[in-house]
PDB file of N, CA, C and O in Angstrom:
ATOM      1  N   UNK A   1     -20.533  13.527  23.211  1.00  0.00           N
ATOM      2  CA  UNK A   1     -20.552  12.088  23.119  1.00  0.00           C
ATOM      3  C   UNK A   1     -19.246  11.572  23.720  1.00  0.00           C
ATOM      4  O   UNK A   1     -18.172  12.107  23.445  1.00  0.00           O
ATOM      5  N   UNK A   2     -19.346  10.551  24.523  1.00  0.00           N
ATOM      6  CA  UNK A   2     -18.173   9.986  25.168  1.00  0.00           C
ATOM      7  C   UNK A   2     -17.295   9.215  24.199  1.00  0.00           C
ATOM      8  O   UNK A   2     -17.696   8.919  23.073  1.00  0.00           O
ATOM      9  N   UNK A   3     -16.077   8.893  24.659  1.00  0.00           N
ATOM     10  CA  UNK A   3     -15.127   8.178  23.807  1.00  0.00           C
ATOM     11  C   UNK A   3     -15.666   6.819  23.381  1.00  0.00           C
ATOM     12  O   UNK A   3     -15.530   6.423  22.223  1.00  0.00           O
ATOM     13  N   UNK A   4     -16.268   6.119  24.308  1.00  0.00           N
ATOM     14  CA  UNK A   4     -16.765   4.776  24.013  1.00  0.00           C
ATOM     15  C   UNK A   4     -17.890   4.813  22.985  1.00  0.00           C
ATOM     16  O   UNK A   4     -17.913   4.020  22.044  1.00  0.00           O
ATOM     17  N   UNK A   5     -18.819   5.740  23.177  1.00  0.00           N
ATOM     18  CA  UNK A   5     -19.934   5.844  22.237  1.00  0.00           C
ATOM     19  C   UNK A   5     -19.452   6.203  20.842  1.00  0.00           C
ATOM     20  O   UNK A   5     -19.907   5.620  19.858  1.00  0.00           O
ATOM     21  N   UNK A   6     -18.543   7.149  20.748  1.00  0.00           N
ATOM     22  CA  UNK A   6     -18.067   7.558  19.428  1.00  0.00           C
ATOM     23  C   UNK A   6     -17.290   6.428  18.761  1.00  0.00           C
ATOM     24  O   UNK A   6     -17.377   6.258  17.545  1.00  0.00           O
ATOM     25  N   UNK A   7     -16.534   5.654  19.536  1.00  0.00           N
ATOM     26  CA  UNK A   7     -15.792   4.518  18.989  1.00  0.00           C
ATOM     27  C   UNK A   7     -16.751   3.459  18.460  1.00  0.00           C
ATOM     28  O   UNK A   7     -16.534   2.912  17.379  1.00  0.00           O
ATOM     29  N   UNK A   8     -17.792   3.169  19.200  1.00  0.00           N
ATOM     30  CA  UNK A   8     -18.791   2.182  18.774  1.00  0.00           C
ATOM     31  C   UNK A   8     -19.521   2.672  17.527  1.00  0.00           C
ATOM     32  O   UNK A   8     -19.803   1.892  16.618  1.00  0.00           O
ATOM     33  N   UNK A   9     -19.821   3.956  17.491  1.00  0.00           N
ATOM     34  CA  UNK A   9     -20.508   4.541  16.346  1.00  0.00           C
ATOM     35  C   UNK A   9     -19.644   4.426  15.088  1.00  0.00           C
ATOM     36  O   UNK A   9     -20.131   4.021  14.033  1.00  0.00           O
ATOM     37  N   UNK A  10     -18.361   4.784  15.201  1.00  0.00           N
ATOM     38  CA  UNK A  10     -17.453   4.692  14.056  1.00  0.00           C
ATOM     39  C   UNK A  10     -17.271   3.253  13.609  1.00  0.00           C
ATOM     40  O   UNK A  10     -17.190   2.984  12.410  1.00  0.00           O
ATOM     41  N   UNK A  11     -17.206   2.327  14.552  1.00  0.00           N
ATOM     42  CA  UNK A  11     -17.050   0.915  14.216  1.00  0.00           C
ATOM     43  C   UNK A  11     -18.261   0.418  13.428  1.00  0.00           C
ATOM     44  O   UNK A  11     -18.112  -0.360  12.486  1.00  0.00           O
ATOM     45  N   UNK A  12     -19.435   0.858  13.803  1.00  0.00           N
ATOM     46  CA  UNK A  12     -20.644   0.467  13.080  1.00  0.00           C
ATOM     47  C   UNK A  12     -20.655   0.982  11.658  1.00  0.00           C
ATOM     48  O   UNK A  12     -21.084   0.280  10.743  1.00  0.00           O
ATOM     49  N   UNK A  13     -20.186   2.202  11.463  1.00  0.00           N
ATOM     50  CA  UNK A  13     -20.123   2.775  10.117  1.00  0.00           C
ATOM     51  C   UNK A  13     -19.110   2.009   9.279  1.00  0.00           C
ATOM     52  O   UNK A  13     -19.383   1.682   8.123  1.00  0.00           O
ATOM     53  N   UNK A  14     -17.955   1.724   9.845  1.00  0.00           N
ATOM     54  CA  UNK A  14     -16.909   1.025   9.101  1.00  0.00           C
ATOM     55  C   UNK A  14     -17.308  -0.404   8.760  1.00  0.00           C
ATOM     56  O   UNK A  14     -16.874  -0.927   7.734  1.00  0.00           O
ATOM     57  N   UNK A  15     -18.114  -1.043   9.582  1.00  0.00           N
ATOM     58  CA  UNK A  15     -18.553  -2.404   9.299  1.00  0.00           C
ATOM     59  C   UNK A  15     -19.529  -2.444   8.130  1.00  0.00           C
ATOM     60  O   UNK A  15     -19.642  -3.470   7.460  1.00  0.00           O
ATOM     61  N   UNK A  16     -20.228  -1.359   7.877  1.00  0.00           N
ATOM     62  CA  UNK A  16     -21.197  -1.324   6.788  1.00  0.00           C
ATOM     63  C   UNK A  16     -20.531  -1.150   5.436  1.00  0.00           C
ATOM     64  O   UNK A  16     -21.104  -1.535   4.417  1.00  0.00           O
ATOM     65  N   UNK A  17     -19.346  -0.586   5.401  1.00  0.00           N
ATOM     66  CA  UNK A  17     -18.644  -0.344   4.147  1.00  0.00           C
ATOM     67  C   UNK A  17     -17.761  -1.555   3.851  1.00  0.00           C
ATOM     68  O   UNK A  17     -16.898  -1.920   4.649  1.00  0.00           O
ATOM     69  N   UNK A  18     -17.991  -2.167   2.694  1.00  0.00           N
ATOM     70  CA  UNK A  18     -17.188  -3.328   2.333  1.00  0.00           C
ATOM     71  C   UNK A  18     -15.873  -2.872   1.725  1.00  0.00           C
ATOM     72  O   UNK A  18     -15.783  -1.791   1.143  1.00  0.00           O
ATOM     73  N   UNK A  19     -14.860  -3.705   1.867  1.00  0.00           N
ATOM     74  CA  UNK A  19     -13.554  -3.381   1.316  1.00  0.00           C
ATOM     75  C   UNK A  19     -13.486  -3.907  -0.108  1.00  0.00           C
ATOM     76  O   UNK A  19     -13.731  -5.087  -0.355  1.00  0.00           O
ATOM     77  N   UNK A  20     -13.156  -3.032  -1.036  1.00  0.00           N
ATOM     78  CA  UNK A  20     -13.084  -3.382  -2.446  1.00  0.00           C
ATOM     79  C   UNK A  20     -11.648  -3.156  -2.915  1.00  0.00           C
ATOM     80  O   UNK A  20     -11.081  -2.085  -2.701  1.00  0.00           O
ATOM     81  N   UNK A  21     -11.069  -4.162  -3.551  1.00  0.00           N
ATOM     82  CA  UNK A  21      -9.726  -4.006  -4.088  1.00  0.00           C
ATOM     83  C   UNK A  21      -9.806  -3.372  -5.469  1.00  0.00           C
ATOM     84  O   UNK A  21     -10.871  -3.325  -6.085  1.00  0.00           O
ATOM     85  N   UNK A  22      -8.693  -2.898  -5.936  1.00  0.00           N
ATOM     86  CA  UNK A  22      -8.640  -2.289  -7.262  1.00  0.00           C
ATOM     87  C   UNK A  22      -8.988  -3.316  -8.341  1.00  0.00           C
ATOM     88  O   UNK A  22      -9.654  -2.993  -9.325  1.00  0.00           O
ATOM     89  N   UNK A  23      -8.537  -4.541  -8.151  1.00  0.00           N
ATOM     90  CA  UNK A  23      -8.831  -5.603  -9.114  1.00  0.00           C
ATOM     91  C   UNK A  23     -10.332  -5.889  -9.177  1.00  0.00           C
ATOM     92  O   UNK A  23     -10.891  -6.045 -10.263  1.00  0.00           O
ATOM     93  N   UNK A  24     -10.982  -5.957  -8.019  1.00  0.00           N
ATOM     94  CA  UNK A  24     -12.433  -6.167  -7.981  1.00  0.00           C
ATOM     95  C   UNK A  24     -13.171  -5.000  -8.639  1.00  0.00           C
ATOM     96  O   UNK A  24     -14.144  -5.200  -9.366  1.00  0.00           O
ATOM     97  N   UNK A  25     -12.702  -3.795  -8.377  1.00  0.00           N
ATOM     98  CA  UNK A  25     -13.339  -2.617  -8.958  1.00  0.00           C
ATOM     99  C   UNK A  25     -13.210  -2.622 -10.479  1.00  0.00           C
ATOM    100  O   UNK A  25     -14.146  -2.250 -11.187  1.00  0.00           O
ATOM    101  N   UNK A  26     -12.053  -3.042 -10.976  1.00  0.00           N
ATOM    102  CA  UNK A  26     -11.838  -3.101 -12.425  1.00  0.00           C
ATOM    103  C   UNK A  26     -12.768  -4.118 -13.065  1.00  0.00           C
ATOM    104  O   UNK A  26     -13.367  -3.849 -14.106  1.00  0.00           O
ATOM    105  N   UNK A  27     -12.890  -5.282 -12.445  1.00  0.00           N
ATOM    106  CA  UNK A  27     -13.773  -6.322 -12.981  1.00  0.00           C
ATOM    107  C   UNK A  27     -15.233  -5.869 -12.956  1.00  0.00           C
ATOM    108  O   UNK A  27     -15.969  -6.091 -13.917  1.00  0.00           O
ATOM    109  N   UNK A  28     -15.647  -5.240 -11.867  1.00  0.00           N
ATOM    110  CA  UNK A  28     -17.029  -4.752 -11.759  1.00  0.00           C
ATOM    111  C   UNK A  28     -17.314  -3.659 -12.789  1.00  0.00           C
ATOM    112  O   UNK A  28     -18.384  -3.639 -13.398  1.00  0.00           O
ATOM    113  N   UNK A  29     -16.368  -2.761 -12.979  1.00  0.00           N
ATOM    114  CA  UNK A  29     -16.558  -1.686 -13.958  1.00  0.00           C
ATOM    115  C   UNK A  29     -16.666  -2.264 -15.369  1.00  0.00           C
ATOM    116  O   UNK A  29     -17.478  -1.799 -16.169  1.00  0.00           O
ATOM    117  N   UNK A  30     -15.857  -3.267 -15.677  1.00  0.00           N
ATOM    118  CA  UNK A  30     -15.912  -3.908 -16.998  1.00  0.00           C
ATOM    119  C   UNK A  30     -17.265  -4.587 -17.208  1.00  0.00           C
ATOM    120  O   UNK A  30     -17.851  -4.491 -18.287  1.00  0.00           O
ATOM    121  N   UNK A  31     -17.756  -5.271 -16.181  1.00  0.00           N
ATOM    122  CA  UNK A  31     -19.072  -5.921 -16.284  1.00  0.00           C
ATOM    123  C   UNK A  31     -20.178  -4.893 -16.500  1.00  0.00           C
ATOM    124  O   UNK A  31     -21.069  -5.093 -17.326  1.00  0.00           O
ATOM    125  N   UNK A  32     -20.115  -3.794 -15.755  1.00  0.00           N
ATOM    126  CA  UNK A  32     -21.132  -2.753 -15.888  1.00  0.00           C
ATOM    127  C   UNK A  32     -21.093  -2.104 -17.270  1.00  0.00           C
ATOM    128  O   UNK A  32     -22.137  -1.808 -17.851  1.00  0.00           O
ATOM    129  N   UNK A  33     -19.883  -1.885 -17.795  1.00  0.00           N
ATOM    130  CA  UNK A  33     -19.784  -1.301 -19.129  1.00  0.00           C
ATOM    131  C   UNK A  33     -20.349  -2.249 -20.190  1.00  0.00           C
ATOM    132  O   UNK A  33     -21.037  -1.813 -21.113  1.00  0.00           O
ATOM    133  N   UNK A  34     -20.060  -3.530 -20.054  1.00  0.00           N
ATOM    134  CA  UNK A  34     -20.578  -4.504 -21.012  1.00  0.00           C
ATOM    135  C   UNK A  34     -22.092  -4.619 -20.925  1.00  0.00           C
ATOM    136  O   UNK A  34     -22.751  -4.929 -21.917  1.00  0.00           O
ATOM    137  N   UNK A  35     -22.649  -4.370 -19.737  1.00  0.00           N
ATOM    138  CA  UNK A  35     -24.101  -4.418 -19.549  1.00  0.00           C
ATOM    139  C   UNK A  35     -24.752  -3.066 -19.866  1.00  0.00           C
ATOM    140  O   UNK A  35     -25.960  -2.898 -19.702  1.00  0.00           O
ATOM    141  N   UNK A  36     -23.935  -2.101 -20.324  1.00  0.00           N
ATOM    142  CA  UNK A  36     -24.410  -0.764 -20.708  1.00  0.00           C
ATOM    143  C   UNK A  36     -24.998   0.003 -19.520  1.00  0.00           C
ATOM    144  O   UNK A  36     -25.966   0.747 -19.676  1.00  0.00           O
ATOM    145  N   UNK A  37     -24.416  -0.178 -18.343  1.00  0.00           N
ATOM    146  CA  UNK A  37     -24.793   0.583 -17.152  1.00  0.00           C
ATOM    147  C   UNK A  37     -23.655   1.571 -16.899  1.00  0.00           C
ATOM    148  O   UNK A  37     -22.789   1.335 -16.056  1.00  0.00           O
ATOM    149  N   UNK A  38     -23.668   2.666 -17.630  1.00  0.00           N
ATOM    150  CA  UNK A  38     -22.522   3.568 -17.651  1.00  0.00           C
ATOM    151  C   UNK A  38     -22.392   4.440 -16.414  1.00  0.00           C
ATOM    152  O   UNK A  38     -21.272   4.750 -16.007  1.00  0.00           O
ATOM    153  N   UNK A  39     -23.482   4.842 -15.809  1.00  0.00           N
ATOM    154  CA  UNK A  39     -23.388   5.739 -14.650  1.00  0.00           C
ATOM    155  C   UNK A  39     -22.641   5.094 -13.491  1.00  0.00           C
ATOM    156  O   UNK A  39     -21.755   5.713 -12.903  1.00  0.00           O
ATOM    157  N   UNK A  40     -22.991   3.862 -13.161  1.00  0.00           N
ATOM    158  CA  UNK A  40     -22.312   3.175 -12.061  1.00  0.00           C
ATOM    159  C   UNK A  40     -20.866   2.862 -12.430  1.00  0.00           C
ATOM    160  O   UNK A  40     -19.974   2.945 -11.587  1.00  0.00           O
ATOM    161  N   UNK A  41     -20.638   2.501 -13.693  1.00  0.00           N
ATOM    162  CA  UNK A  41     -19.277   2.216 -14.147  1.00  0.00           C
ATOM    163  C   UNK A  41     -18.408   3.467 -14.048  1.00  0.00           C
ATOM    164  O   UNK A  41     -17.257   3.390 -13.618  1.00  0.00           O
ATOM    165  N   UNK A  42     -18.951   4.617 -14.442  1.00  0.00           N
ATOM    166  CA  UNK A  42     -18.202   5.872 -14.363  1.00  0.00           C
ATOM    167  C   UNK A  42     -17.846   6.209 -12.923  1.00  0.00           C
ATOM    168  O   UNK A  42     -16.753   6.707 -12.653  1.00  0.00           O
ATOM    169  N   UNK A  43     -18.761   5.940 -11.996  1.00  0.00           N
ATOM    170  CA  UNK A  43     -18.482   6.203 -10.578  1.00  0.00           C
ATOM    171  C   UNK A  43     -17.295   5.377 -10.100  1.00  0.00           C
ATOM    172  O   UNK A  43     -16.412   5.891  -9.414  1.00  0.00           O
ATOM    173  N   UNK A  44     -17.274   4.115 -10.459  1.00  0.00           N
ATOM    174  CA  UNK A  44     -16.172   3.234 -10.046  1.00  0.00           C
ATOM    175  C   UNK A  44     -14.873   3.668 -10.710  1.00  0.00           C
ATOM    176  O   UNK A  44     -13.825   3.698 -10.064  1.00  0.00           O
ATOM    177  N   UNK A  45     -14.935   4.004 -11.994  1.00  0.00           N
ATOM    178  CA  UNK A  45     -13.729   4.387 -12.734  1.00  0.00           C
ATOM    179  C   UNK A  45     -13.108   5.649 -12.145  1.00  0.00           C
ATOM    180  O   UNK A  45     -11.893   5.720 -11.964  1.00  0.00           O
ATOM    181  N   UNK A  46     -13.932   6.635 -11.849  1.00  0.00           N
ATOM    182  CA  UNK A  46     -13.384   7.873 -11.297  1.00  0.00           C
ATOM    183  C   UNK A  46     -12.930   7.703  -9.849  1.00  0.00           C
ATOM    184  O   UNK A  46     -11.966   8.342  -9.427  1.00  0.00           O
ATOM    185  N   UNK A  47     -13.605   6.860  -9.091  1.00  0.00           N
ATOM    186  CA  UNK A  47     -13.212   6.638  -7.699  1.00  0.00           C
ATOM    187  C   UNK A  47     -11.828   5.984  -7.610  1.00  0.00           C
ATOM    188  O   UNK A  47     -11.015   6.358  -6.765  1.00  0.00           O
ATOM    189  N   UNK A  48     -11.567   5.013  -8.478  1.00  0.00           N
ATOM    190  CA  UNK A  48     -10.307   4.285  -8.424  1.00  0.00           C
ATOM    191  C   UNK A  48      -9.278   4.810  -9.423  1.00  0.00           C
ATOM    192  O   UNK A  48      -8.127   4.376  -9.398  1.00  0.00           O
ATOM    193  N   UNK A  49      -9.668   5.731 -10.297  1.00  0.00           N
ATOM    194  CA  UNK A  49      -8.738   6.274 -11.278  1.00  0.00           C
ATOM    195  C   UNK A  49      -8.296   5.236 -12.286  1.00  0.00           C
ATOM    196  O   UNK A  49      -7.114   5.158 -12.621  1.00  0.00           O
ATOM    197  N   UNK A  50      -9.228   4.438 -12.772  1.00  0.00           N
ATOM    198  CA  UNK A  50      -8.894   3.353 -13.687  1.00  0.00           C
ATOM    199  C   UNK A  50      -8.556   3.882 -15.076  1.00  0.00           C
ATOM    200  O   UNK A  50      -9.056   4.926 -15.495  1.00  0.00           O
ATOM    201  N   UNK A  51      -7.698   3.145 -15.785  1.00  0.00           N
ATOM    202  CA  UNK A  51      -7.326   3.479 -17.160  1.00  0.00           C
ATOM    203  C   UNK A  51      -8.165   2.663 -18.131  1.00  0.00           C
ATOM    204  O   UNK A  51      -8.772   1.656 -17.766  1.00  0.00           O
ATOM    205  N   UNK A  52      -8.181   3.120 -19.369  1.00  0.00           N
ATOM    206  CA  UNK A  52      -8.879   2.373 -20.416  1.00  0.00           C
ATOM    207  C   UNK A  52      -8.210   1.013 -20.623  1.00  0.00           C
ATOM    208  O   UNK A  52      -8.890   0.015 -20.859  1.00  0.00           O
ATOM    209  N   UNK A  53      -6.908   0.976 -20.536  1.00  0.00           N
ATOM    210  CA  UNK A  53      -6.161  -0.273 -20.731  1.00  0.00           C
ATOM    211  C   UNK A  53      -6.531  -1.309 -19.675  1.00  0.00           C
ATOM    212  O   UNK A  53      -6.686  -2.489 -19.990  1.00  0.00           O
ATOM    213  N   UNK A  54      -6.672  -0.874 -18.430  1.00  0.00           N
ATOM    214  CA  UNK A  54      -7.051  -1.795 -17.357  1.00  0.00           C
ATOM    215  C   UNK A  54      -8.434  -2.391 -17.608  1.00  0.00           C
ATOM    216  O   UNK A  54      -8.656  -3.581 -17.387  1.00  0.00           O
ATOM    217  N   UNK A  55      -9.350  -1.562 -18.067  1.00  0.00           N
ATOM    218  CA  UNK A  55     -10.713  -2.034 -18.337  1.00  0.00           C
ATOM    219  C   UNK A  55     -10.737  -3.019 -19.498  1.00  0.00           C
ATOM    220  O   UNK A  55     -11.457  -4.017 -19.464  1.00  0.00           O
ATOM    221  N   UNK A  56      -9.947  -2.729 -20.520  1.00  0.00           N
ATOM    222  CA  UNK A  56      -9.891  -3.644 -21.659  1.00  0.00           C
ATOM    223  C   UNK A  56      -9.299  -4.987 -21.251  1.00  0.00           C
ATOM    224  O   UNK A  56      -9.767  -6.032 -21.703  1.00  0.00           O
ATOM    225  N   UNK A  57      -8.278  -4.970 -20.405  1.00  0.00           N
ATOM    226  CA  UNK A  57      -7.686  -6.216 -19.924  1.00  0.00           C
ATOM    227  C   UNK A  57      -8.645  -6.989 -19.036  1.00  0.00           C
ATOM    228  O   UNK A  57      -8.563  -8.214 -18.955  1.00  0.00           O
ATOM    229  N   UNK A  58      -9.560  -6.283 -18.365  1.00  0.00           N
ATOM    230  CA  UNK A  58     -10.523  -6.935 -17.481  1.00  0.00           C
ATOM    231  C   UNK A  58     -11.707  -7.513 -18.249  1.00  0.00           C
ATOM    232  O   UNK A  58     -12.542  -8.211 -17.674  1.00  0.00           O
ATOM    233  N   UNK A  59     -11.779  -7.220 -19.558  1.00  0.00           N
ATOM    234  CA  UNK A  59     -12.836  -7.820 -20.355  1.00  0.00           C
ATOM    235  C   UNK A  59     -13.893  -6.871 -20.873  1.00  0.00           C
ATOM    236  O   UNK A  59     -14.893  -7.317 -21.435  1.00  0.00           O
ATOM    237  N   UNK A  60     -13.700  -5.574 -20.700  1.00  0.00           N
ATOM    238  CA  UNK A  60     -14.671  -4.615 -21.229  1.00  0.00           C
ATOM    239  C   UNK A  60     -14.530  -4.551 -22.746  1.00  0.00           C
ATOM    240  O   UNK A  60     -13.427  -4.675 -23.277  1.00  0.00           O
ATOM    241  N   UNK A  61     -15.636  -4.360 -23.432  1.00  0.00           N
ATOM    242  CA  UNK A  61     -15.576  -4.277 -24.887  1.00  0.00           C
ATOM    243  C   UNK A  61     -14.955  -2.939 -25.298  1.00  0.00           C
ATOM    244  O   UNK A  61     -15.084  -1.931 -24.604  1.00  0.00           O
ATOM    245  N   UNK A  62     -14.280  -2.964 -26.444  1.00  0.00           N
ATOM    246  CA  UNK A  62     -13.606  -1.763 -26.941  1.00  0.00           C
ATOM    247  C   UNK A  62     -14.603  -0.629 -27.163  1.00  0.00           C
ATOM    248  O   UNK A  62     -14.315   0.525 -26.846  1.00  0.00           O
ATOM    249  N   UNK A  63     -15.761  -0.953 -27.700  1.00  0.00           N
ATOM    250  CA  UNK A  63     -16.765   0.056 -28.002  1.00  0.00           C
ATOM    251  C   UNK A  63     -17.270   0.767 -26.740  1.00  0.00           C
ATOM    252  O   UNK A  63     -17.484   1.979 -26.741  1.00  0.00           O
ATOM    253  N   UNK A  64     -17.455  -0.006 -25.671  1.00  0.00           N
ATOM    254  CA  UNK A  64     -17.946   0.601 -24.431  1.00  0.00           C
ATOM    255  C   UNK A  64     -16.899   1.507 -23.791  1.00  0.00           C
ATOM    256  O   UNK A  64     -17.238   2.516 -23.173  1.00  0.00           O
ATOM    257  N   UNK A  65     -15.625   1.144 -23.942  1.00  0.00           N
ATOM    258  CA  UNK A  65     -14.557   1.979 -23.386  1.00  0.00           C
ATOM    259  C   UNK A  65     -14.412   3.261 -24.200  1.00  0.00           C
ATOM    260  O   UNK A  65     -14.223   4.337 -23.634  1.00  0.00           O
ATOM    261  N   UNK A  66     -14.498   3.152 -25.514  1.00  0.00           N
ATOM    262  CA  UNK A  66     -14.393   4.335 -26.366  1.00  0.00           C
ATOM    263  C   UNK A  66     -15.570   5.280 -26.123  1.00  0.00           C
ATOM    264  O   UNK A  66     -15.420   6.497 -26.236  1.00  0.00           O
ATOM    265  N   UNK A  67     -16.722   4.736 -25.794  1.00  0.00           N
ATOM    266  CA  UNK A  67     -17.905   5.568 -25.557  1.00  0.00           C
ATOM    267  C   UNK A  67     -17.738   6.482 -24.346  1.00  0.00           C
ATOM    268  O   UNK A  67     -18.377   7.531 -24.279  1.00  0.00           O
ATOM    269  N   UNK A  68     -16.905   6.109 -23.404  1.00  0.00           N
ATOM    270  CA  UNK A  68     -16.705   6.936 -22.208  1.00  0.00           C
ATOM    271  C   UNK A  68     -15.274   7.493 -22.131  1.00  0.00           C
ATOM    272  O   UNK A  68     -14.787   7.789 -21.040  1.00  0.00           O
ATOM    273  N   UNK A  69     -14.613   7.634 -23.257  1.00  0.00           N
ATOM    274  CA  UNK A  69     -13.206   8.041 -23.277  1.00  0.00           C
ATOM    275  C   UNK A  69     -12.971   9.409 -22.663  1.00  0.00           C
ATOM    276  O   UNK A  69     -11.846   9.714 -22.270  1.00  0.00           O
ATOM    277  N   UNK A  70     -13.992  10.234 -22.571  1.00  0.00           N
ATOM    278  CA  UNK A  70     -13.800  11.589 -22.038  1.00  0.00           C
ATOM    279  C   UNK A  70     -13.552  11.619 -20.535  1.00  0.00           C
ATOM    280  O   UNK A  70     -13.134  12.660 -20.027  1.00  0.00           O
ATOM    281  N   UNK A  71     -13.781  10.549 -19.804  1.00  0.00           N
ATOM    282  CA  UNK A  71     -13.553  10.581 -18.355  1.00  0.00           C
ATOM    283  C   UNK A  71     -12.160  10.083 -17.965  1.00  0.00           C
ATOM    284  O   UNK A  71     -11.769  10.189 -16.803  1.00  0.00           O
ATOM    285  N   UNK A  72     -11.412   9.542 -18.928  1.00  0.00           N
ATOM    286  CA  UNK A  72     -10.080   9.049 -18.617  1.00  0.00           C
ATOM    287  C   UNK A  72      -9.072  10.192 -18.612  1.00  0.00           C
ATOM    288  O   UNK A  72      -9.187  11.142 -19.386  1.00  0.00           O
ATOM    289  N   UNK A  73      -8.083  10.084 -17.727  1.00  0.00           N
ATOM    290  CA  UNK A  73      -7.030  11.097 -17.660  1.00  0.00           C
ATOM    291  C   UNK A  73      -6.120  10.939 -18.864  1.00  0.00           C
ATOM    292  O   UNK A  73      -5.922   9.834 -19.371  1.00  0.00           O
ATOM    293  N   UNK A  74      -5.577  12.042 -19.308  1.00  0.00           N
ATOM    294  CA  UNK A  74      -4.673  11.998 -20.469  1.00  0.00           C
ATOM    295  C   UNK A  74      -3.251  12.111 -20.043  1.00  0.00           C
ATOM    296  O   UNK A  74      -2.351  12.092 -20.883  1.00  0.00           O
TER     297      UNK A  74
END
């Protein structure tokens, strides 16, 4: 594949992936935990390395954070 084709291909892939900030990820994870959608919340938490404290500050309920306490780093 030529340089131009590979550059265009990579640009197309990068355009499909949205940029998510850590703050947005924390808010989304808190919303998912409150809605009891734990699988997606766990994916976000492990991807960004979020703490329980960050999730609680973002509005996640204490019970939902305690329910997944085993995925947080100690």
